C-alpha positions as CSV (number, residue, x, y, z in Angstrom):
1,X,131.8,44.3,96.0
2,X,128.5,44.1,98.6
3,X,127.6,45.6,102.0
4,X,127.8,48.9,103.3
5,X,130.8,51.0,105.1
6,X,134.4,51.6,103.7
7,X,135.6,48.4,101.8
8,X,139.5,49.2,100.8
9,X,141.7,49.5,103.8
10,X,145.8,48.8,104.3
11,X,146.5,45.3,103.3
12,X,149.2,42.7,103.4
13,X,150.3,44.1,100.0
14,X,149.3,47.4,99.5
15,X,145.2,47.7,99.6
16,X,143.1,44.7,100.8
17,X,139.4,44.1,101.4
18,X,138.1,45.7,104.7
19,X,135.0,43.4,105.9
20,X,132.3,44.2,108.3
21,X,131.3,41.0,109.4
22,X,127.4,41.6,108.7
23,X,127.1,42.0,104.8
24,X,130.2,42.5,103.1
25,X,131.6,40.0,100.6
26,X,132.9,40.1,97.1
27,X,131.3,37.0,94.8
28,X,133.4,35.8,91.7
29,X,132.5,33.5,88.9
30,X,131.5,30.2,89.1
31,X,132.3,27.9,86.2
32,X,136.3,28.5,86.0
33,X,136.6,27.7,89.4
34,X,134.8,24.3,89.6
35,X,137.4,22.0,90.7
36,X,137.3,18.3,89.9
37,X,141.0,17.6,91.5
38,X,143.6,18.7,93.2
39,X,143.7,22.7,94.5
40,X,145.1,25.0,96.7
41,X,143.5,28.4,98.3
42,X,145.1,30.9,100.0
43,X,144.6,34.6,101.7
44,X,146.0,36.7,103.6
45,X,143.7,37.6,107.1
46,X,144.0,40.0,109.7
47,X,140.9,39.8,112.5
48,X,140.4,39.8,116.1
49,X,136.8,38.1,115.6
50,X,135.8,34.8,117.4
51,X,132.3,34.9,117.6
52,X,131.3,32.1,115.4
53,X,132.7,30.5,112.7
54,X,134.3,32.7,110.2
55,X,134.9,32.3,106.3
56,X,137.6,34.2,104.5
57,X,137.0,32.4,101.3
58,X,134.5,29.7,100.2
59,X,133.1,28.0,96.8
60,X,130.2,25.6,98.9
61,X,126.7,25.1,97.9
62,X,125.1,23.2,101.2
63,X,121.6,22.8,99.9
64,X,120.3,19.5,101.2
65,X,121.2,16.4,98.7
66,X,124.1,18.6,96.8
67,X,126.6,19.8,99.5
68,X,129.6,20.1,97.2
69,X,132.3,22.7,97.3
70,X,135.0,23.9,99.7
71,X,135.5,26.6,102.5
72,X,139.0,28.2,104.2
73,X,137.4,28.9,107.9
74,X,138.8,29.6,111.5
75,X,136.4,28.6,114.2
76,X,135.8,30.3,117.9
77,X,139.1,29.3,118.9
78,X,141.0,30.9,116.2
79,X,142.0,27.7,114.9
80,X,142.2,27.5,110.9
81,X,141.1,24.6,108.5
82,X,140.3,23.5,105.0
83,X,137.3,21.7,104.7
84,X,134.8,20.3,101.6
85,X,131.9,18.2,100.3
86,X,131.9,16.2,97.4
87,X,128.2,15.5,98.0
88,X,125.7,14.3,100.5
89,X,127.5,12.7,103.5
90,X,131.1,13.2,102.0
91,X,132.7,15.6,104.4
92,X,136.7,16.1,104.4
93,X,138.9,18.3,106.4
94,X,142.6,19.2,107.4
95,X,141.7,19.4,110.8
96,X,141.6,22.3,112.5
97,X,144.8,23.4,114.7
98,X,146.6,26.6,115.8
99,X,148.4,28.9,115.7
100,X,145.3,31.3,117.0
101,X,144.7,33.5,113.5
102,X,142.2,35.8,115.0
103,X,144.7,37.5,116.8
104,X,144.9,41.1,115.3
105,X,147.9,40.6,113.1
106,X,148.3,39.2,109.5
107,X,148.5,35.3,108.4
108,X,148.8,33.9,105.7
109,X,146.3,30.7,105.2
110,X,146.7,28.3,102.9
111,X,144.4,24.9,102.1
112,X,145.1,22.2,100.1
113,X,143.7,19.3,98.3
114,X,146.3,16.9,97.1
115,X,144.6,13.5,96.1
116,X,142.8,12.2,99.0
117,X,145.0,14.5,101.5
118,X,143.4,17.7,102.9
119,X,146.3,20.2,104.3
120,X,146.1,23.6,106.3
121,X,149.5,25.8,106.1
122,X,149.3,29.1,108.4
123,X,152.1,31.6,107.8
124,X,153.9,29.1,105.5
125,X,153.8,26.1,107.8
126,X,151.7,22.8,107.8
127,X,149.7,22.5,110.8
128,X,147.5,19.9,110.1
129,X,146.7,17.2,107.2
130,X,144.3,14.4,107.1
131,X,143.6,11.9,104.8
132,X,140.0,12.2,103.4
133,X,138.2,11.5,100.0
134,X,138.4,12.8,96.5
135,X,135.7,13.6,94.0
136,X,133.6,16.3,92.3
137,X,133.3,19.8,94.1
138,X,131.6,21.3,91.3
139,X,128.7,23.4,92.3
140,X,126.0,26.2,91.2
141,X,127.7,28.9,93.8
142,X,130.1,32.1,92.8
143,X,133.8,31.9,94.6
144,X,132.8,34.5,97.7
145,X,135.3,36.5,99.7
146,X,134.6,37.2,103.1
147,X,131.3,34.9,103.7
148,X,129.8,31.3,103.1
149,X,126.8,30.9,101.3
150,X,124.0,28.4,101.9
151,X,121.2,28.9,99.0
152,X,118.4,27.2,101.7
153,X,119.3,29.7,104.7
154,X,120.9,32.3,102.7
155,X,124.4,33.6,103.6
156,X,126.3,33.2,106.8
157,X,129.7,33.2,108.5
158,X,130.6,36.6,107.5
159,X,134.2,37.6,107.9
160,X,135.0,40.7,110.1
161,X,138.5,41.8,109.1
162,X,140.7,42.6,106.5
163,X,141.3,40.2,103.4
164,X,144.2,40.3,101.1
165,X,146.0,38.3,98.0
166,X,143.5,35.8,97.6
167,X,144.7,33.2,95.3
168,X,143.0,30.0,93.9
169,X,145.0,27.0,92.0
170,X,144.0,24.1,90.4
171,X,146.7,22.3,91.5
172,X,148.3,21.6,95.0
173,X,150.9,23.9,95.6
174,X,154.4,22.8,97.0
175,X,155.6,23.2,100.7
176,X,158.2,25.1,98.7
177,X,156.0,27.4,96.9
178,X,153.8,27.8,99.9
179,X,156.7,29.2,102.0
180,X,157.4,31.6,98.8
181,X,154.0,32.7,99.3
182,X,154.4,33.5,102.7
């Protein structure tokens, strides 16, 4: 765990991480999470912060010319999405749509890439999907919980709130599995 302040709080299940929005994050490993195909990323989040785009979970390298990885995020309107890149100019997104997840309640976010389809589920319900591309997401950045990493410009998009039960799968989970997690 990196950052200042109190790191643990009541989570959705037991204890969860408390992130201050300025320097708190957890960095995981690199190699086991270098996805080359379908994938699923999920987390429970609780926040009210809409000051900027926020990233609860990411594994993204935005170095010019590399630009590989993925982010589970929400915008200043509180609408979540799941975005990725497989190289310079190759940007894919589930689209970003409500409900507003920055309302102070717990929400379960799930981003899925299945073939060329990108999806975002909120609280067990598919909210948006879009056809994009496929390719290799491998990069030299560790999994980050509570922020996004830009090796050229430093970290950013720090999350302010609580995160619990982060999960990453190397396959596209089914709608039934997502509903079960919720």
